[in-house]
C-alpha positions as CSV (number, residue, x, y, z in Angstrom):
1,A,-54.5,-95.4,15.6
2,T,-55.4,-93.1,12.9
3,Q,-57.3,-90.8,15.1
4,R,-54.2,-91.0,17.4
5,G,-51.9,-89.8,14.6
6,R,-54.0,-86.9,13.7
7,G,-54.0,-86.0,17.3
8,Q,-50.2,-85.9,17.4
9,R,-50.1,-84.0,14.0
10,I,-52.5,-81.0,15.2
11,S,-50.5,-81.1,18.3
12,T,-47.2,-80.7,16.8
13,S,-48.7,-78.2,14.1
14,R,-49.7,-76.1,17.1
15,E,-46.3,-76.0,18.9
16,N,-44.8,-75.1,15.7
17,L,-47.2,-72.3,15.2
18,E,-46.7,-71.2,18.7
19,R,-42.9,-71.0,18.3
20,V,-43.3,-69.1,15.1
21,M,-45.4,-66.6,16.7
22,L,-42.8,-66.2,19.5
23,I,-40.0,-65.8,17.1
24,T,-42.0,-63.4,15.0
25,R,-43.0,-61.4,18.5
26,H,-39.5,-61.4,19.6
27,A,-38.5,-60.3,16.1
28,A,-40.8,-57.4,16.3
29,I,-39.6,-56.3,19.4
30,L,-36.3,-56.3,18.7
31,A,-36.7,-54.4,15.4
32,A,-38.7,-51.8,17.1
33,G,-35.7,-51.5,19.7
34,L,-33.3,-51.2,17.0
35,L,-35.5,-48.5,15.4
36,L,-35.5,-46.5,18.5
37,L,-31.9,-47.0,19.3
38,T,-30.3,-46.9,15.7
39,P,-29.5,-43.1,15.8
40,V,-27.9,-43.1,19.0
41,A,-26.2,-46.5,18.3
42,L,-24.8,-45.5,15.2
43,R,-23.4,-42.4,16.6
44,R,-21.4,-44.3,19.4
45,L,-20.4,-46.7,17.0
46,R,-19.0,-43.8,14.8
47,R,-17.3,-41.9,17.8
48,R,-15.8,-45.3,18.9
49,A,-14.3,-45.9,15.2
50,L,-13.2,-42.1,15.2
51,R,-11.3,-42.4,18.4
52,S,-9.5,-45.4,17.3
53,A,-8.4,-43.5,14.0
54,R,-4.5,-43.4,15.2
55,C,-2.3,-40.3,14.4
56,T,1.4,-41.2,14.6
57,L,2.8,-37.9,13.2
58,V,1.9,-34.2,13.1
59,V,4.0,-32.2,10.8
60,K,4.2,-28.5,10.8
61,L,5.5,-27.2,7.4
62,G,6.6,-23.7,8.0
63,G,5.5,-21.0,5.8
64,S,9.0,-19.4,5.5
65,A,10.2,-23.0,4.6
66,V,7.9,-23.3,1.6
67,T,7.6,-19.6,0.6
68,D,9.5,-16.5,0.5
69,K,8.0,-14.7,3.0
70,T,9.7,-11.3,1.7
71,C,7.9,-11.5,-1.7
72,F,4.1,-11.6,-2.0
73,E,2.8,-15.2,-2.8
74,T,6.1,-16.9,-3.6
75,V,6.4,-20.5,-3.5
76,R,10.0,-22.3,-2.8
77,V,8.9,-24.9,-5.4
78,A,12.0,-27.2,-4.7
79,A,11.5,-27.2,-1.0
80,L,7.9,-28.0,-1.3
81,R,8.6,-30.8,-3.8
82,E,11.4,-32.2,-1.3
83,T,8.8,-32.1,1.6
84,A,6.0,-34.0,-0.6
85,C,8.9,-36.6,-1.5
86,V,10.1,-37.2,1.8
87,L,6.6,-37.6,3.4
88,S,5.7,-40.1,0.4
89,R,8.4,-42.3,1.6
90,S,7.6,-42.2,5.3
91,P,6.5,-45.2,7.0
92,L,4.0,-43.1,9.4
93,L,2.5,-41.7,6.5
94,A,-1.1,-43.4,7.0
95,G,-1.2,-41.6,10.4
96,T,0.2,-38.3,9.3
97,V,-1.7,-34.8,9.8
98,L,0.0,-31.8,7.9
99,V,-0.5,-28.4,8.8
100,H,1.4,-25.6,6.8
101,G,1.7,-22.0,7.4
102,A,0.7,-19.1,5.2
103,G,4.1,-17.9,4.8
104,S,3.9,-15.0,2.1
105,F,0.1,-16.1,1.2
106,G,-2.2,-14.3,3.5
107,H,0.0,-12.4,5.7
108,F,0.2,-9.4,3.6
109,H,-3.6,-9.0,3.1
110,A,-4.0,-9.9,6.9
111,R,-1.8,-7.0,7.9
112,E,-3.0,-4.4,5.5
113,H,-6.7,-4.9,6.5
114,G,-6.2,-5.7,10.2
115,V,-7.8,-9.2,10.4
116,S,-5.8,-10.3,13.1
117,R,-6.9,-7.3,15.1
118,G,-10.9,-7.7,14.7
119,T,-13.8,-6.2,13.1
120,A,-13.2,-2.9,15.5
121,H,-9.9,-2.0,14.1
122,S,-9.9,0.8,11.7
123,A,-8.3,-1.0,8.8
124,F,-10.5,-4.1,9.0
125,S,-13.0,-4.9,6.1
126,W,-14.7,-8.0,5.3
127,R,-13.3,-8.1,1.9
128,G,-9.8,-7.9,3.4
129,F,-10.9,-10.9,5.4
130,A,-12.0,-12.6,2.3
131,L,-8.9,-11.8,0.2
132,T,-6.7,-13.4,3.1
133,R,-8.8,-16.6,2.9
134,S,-8.4,-16.6,-0.9
135,S,-4.7,-16.2,-0.7
136,V,-4.1,-19.0,2.2
137,T,-6.5,-21.5,0.2
138,R,-4.4,-20.8,-2.9
139,L,-1.2,-22.1,-1.1
140,N,-3.1,-24.9,0.4
141,G,-4.1,-25.8,-3.2
142,I,-0.4,-25.6,-4.3
143,V,0.7,-27.7,-1.2
144,L,-1.8,-30.5,-2.0
145,T,-1.1,-30.6,-5.7
146,A,2.5,-31.2,-4.8
147,L,1.4,-33.9,-2.1
148,L,-0.7,-35.7,-4.8
149,E,1.8,-35.8,-7.4
150,Q,4.1,-37.7,-5.2
151,G,1.1,-40.4,-4.9
152,I,-0.1,-38.9,-1.3
153,A,-3.9,-39.1,-0.6
154,A,-4.1,-35.8,0.8
155,C,-7.4,-33.8,1.4
156,G,-7.4,-30.0,2.4
157,L,-9.1,-29.4,5.7
158,P,-9.2,-25.2,5.7
159,P,-10.2,-24.4,9.4
160,F,-12.8,-21.9,8.3
161,P,-15.6,-21.9,9.2
162,R,-15.6,-24.9,11.4
163,W,-12.7,-23.8,13.8
164,V,-13.9,-20.6,15.8
165,L,-12.0,-18.4,18.3
166,C,-13.1,-16.5,21.4
167,G,-10.9,-14.0,22.2
168,G,-8.1,-15.5,20.5
169,A,-8.7,-18.9,22.2
170,L,-10.2,-21.6,20.4
171,T,-13.8,-22.9,21.2
172,D,-15.7,-26.2,20.7
173,T,-13.3,-28.2,18.5
174,D,-15.2,-31.7,18.5
175,E,-16.6,-31.1,15.0
176,P,-13.4,-30.1,13.2
177,L,-11.4,-32.6,15.1
178,G,-14.2,-35.2,14.2
179,E,-13.2,-34.5,10.3
180,V,-9.7,-35.3,10.7
181,R,-10.3,-38.4,12.7
182,S,-12.7,-39.3,9.9
183,L,-9.8,-38.6,7.2
184,L,-7.3,-40.6,9.3
185,S,-9.6,-43.5,9.7
186,R,-9.9,-44.0,5.9
187,G,-5.8,-43.5,5.4
188,V,-6.3,-40.1,4.1
189,V,-3.8,-37.4,5.1
190,P,-5.5,-34.2,6.3
191,V,-3.8,-31.0,5.2
192,L,-4.6,-28.1,7.3
193,H,-3.3,-24.4,7.4
194,G,-3.5,-21.0,9.1
195,D,-6.4,-19.2,8.3
196,A,-8.7,-16.2,8.9
197,V,-11.6,-17.4,11.0
198,F,-14.6,-16.0,13.1
199,D,-13.9,-14.7,16.5
200,E,-17.0,-14.6,19.1
201,A,-15.5,-11.6,20.9
202,R,-13.3,-9.8,18.2
203,G,-15.4,-10.6,15.1
204,A,-12.6,-11.9,13.1
205,A,-9.1,-13.6,13.9
206,I,-6.2,-15.3,12.6
207,L,-5.8,-18.9,13.7
208,S,-2.5,-19.8,13.2
209,G,-0.8,-23.2,12.1
210,D,0.9,-23.5,15.2
211,T,-2.2,-23.2,17.4
212,L,-3.6,-25.8,15.2
213,V,-0.5,-28.2,15.8
214,E,-1.1,-27.6,19.4
215,E,-4.5,-28.5,19.6
216,L,-4.1,-31.5,17.3
217,C,-1.4,-33.1,19.4
218,A,-3.6,-32.5,22.5
219,A,-6.4,-34.4,21.2
220,L,-4.8,-36.9,18.9
221,R,-1.8,-37.7,21.1
222,P,0.6,-38.4,18.0
223,T,3.8,-40.2,18.7
224,R,5.9,-37.6,17.1
225,A,5.6,-33.8,16.1
226,V,8.0,-32.5,13.6
227,F,8.5,-28.9,12.4
228,L,10.1,-28.0,9.0
229,T,11.5,-24.7,8.9
230,D,14.0,-22.8,6.9
231,V,16.5,-23.0,9.5
232,A,18.3,-25.7,11.6
233,G,16.0,-25.0,14.5
234,I,15.6,-22.4,17.2
235,F,18.6,-20.2,18.0
236,D,19.5,-18.0,20.6
237,R,19.5,-15.0,18.2
238,P,18.3,-14.5,14.8
239,P,20.1,-17.3,13.0
240,G,21.4,-14.7,10.3
241,E,23.5,-13.0,12.9
242,D,27.1,-13.8,13.7
243,G,27.4,-16.0,16.8
244,A,24.1,-17.3,16.7
245,A,24.0,-20.9,18.5
246,L,21.5,-23.6,18.0
247,L,19.4,-24.5,21.1
248,R,20.0,-28.2,21.5
249,R,17.2,-28.1,24.3
250,I,14.3,-26.1,25.2
251,V,13.5,-25.7,29.0
252,V,9.8,-25.6,30.0
253,G,8.7,-24.2,33.0
254,P,6.2,-25.9,35.9
255,S,3.3,-23.9,34.2
256,G,4.3,-24.6,30.6
257,E,6.1,-21.3,29.8
258,V,9.4,-21.8,27.9
259,V,12.1,-20.3,30.1
260,D,15.2,-18.3,29.1
261,L,14.8,-17.7,25.2
262,P,16.1,-14.4,23.8
263,Q,13.8,-12.1,22.0
264,M,13.1,-12.9,18.4
265,R,12.4,-10.5,15.6
266,T,9.7,-11.4,12.9
267,A,8.8,-10.1,9.8
268,A,6.9,-7.0,9.6
269,H,3.8,-8.5,7.7
270,D,4.0,-11.8,10.0
271,V,0.5,-11.4,12.0
272,T,0.7,-14.9,13.9
273,G,3.9,-13.7,16.0
274,G,6.7,-15.5,14.2
275,V,9.2,-17.8,16.0
276,A,8.6,-15.9,19.3
277,A,5.0,-17.1,19.2
278,E,5.6,-20.5,17.6
279,R,8.6,-21.5,20.3
280,S,6.3,-21.6,23.2
281,A,3.4,-23.6,21.4
282,P,5.4,-26.9,20.7
283,A,7.2,-27.0,24.0
284,A,3.9,-26.7,26.1
285,P,4.0,-30.0,28.3
286,H,0.1,-29.8,28.4
287,A,-0.3,-29.9,24.5
288,F,2.5,-32.3,24.3
289,P,2.3,-34.7,27.1
290,S,3.9,-37.8,25.6
291,L,6.5,-35.8,23.3
292,I,8.9,-34.0,25.5
293,P,11.6,-34.1,25.3
294,A,12.5,-37.1,22.7
295,A,9.9,-37.0,19.8
296,L,9.6,-33.2,19.3
297,L,11.7,-32.3,16.1
298,V,12.7,-29.2,14.3
299,C,14.4,-29.9,10.9
300,R,15.6,-27.6,8.2
301,L,14.4,-28.1,4.5
302,R,17.3,-27.9,2.1
303,R,17.3,-25.1,-0.5
304,S,18.1,-25.8,-3.9
């Protein structure tokens, strides 16, 4: 009986050892597989998480709304403060992306140094390119300060150098859009702005805030896009002229062009095309497939 008991214990010990060895072997295989797959798996998980970052609102803060375009680097402090206050109370704040124009910051330098016309232009200089960037990033800092003072977790994302153009058209935007999504997924409000950027064909160019808005809406599919301006909307003529009528609806043609809008004048130093260019971007159905016609709003900021 004693010998039989010893035999059973030995058999049990062998079975336990075999189980341990089998589990260890499987664990080693699994660990090796994880080591091989981890970089790929992490990238996939990260992309999946970033795609799930929900953007509910894209706000374009017009340069003419928060700056005096006729005066070099002059901020409309009350309008900027009001904007920050309104955004801080928005129920959509957690999914908001803010883009602001340059206004009287950047446009003067850009025009003087021909930045929007590329490096081949006689007036172009890289110093002028740098001066333009210095000016617009200064305004970005002022906007961020106003948002932070209202308790908004806002982080600046200057387009340069990640956003690149080629002949005026955006090239690969996966990386910069990934940065926007990354901030959104953490509950941070990304703040972008019009900027001087590299252009693979022209050397240098101006990337307007409206082009950014169009790209952001196409990629992030927000439920609303709001344009904050210094006027009540888009008029059939310059709003300062007698008889100017507010356009309640914008008609878009089959290919995305805006139909039957009048010619609009822009400030002499505005290198982005002003309202004439801006009005075509927000109305394009390929960029705003879910926003036409109800959720695309143009609002005027009050002035003190």
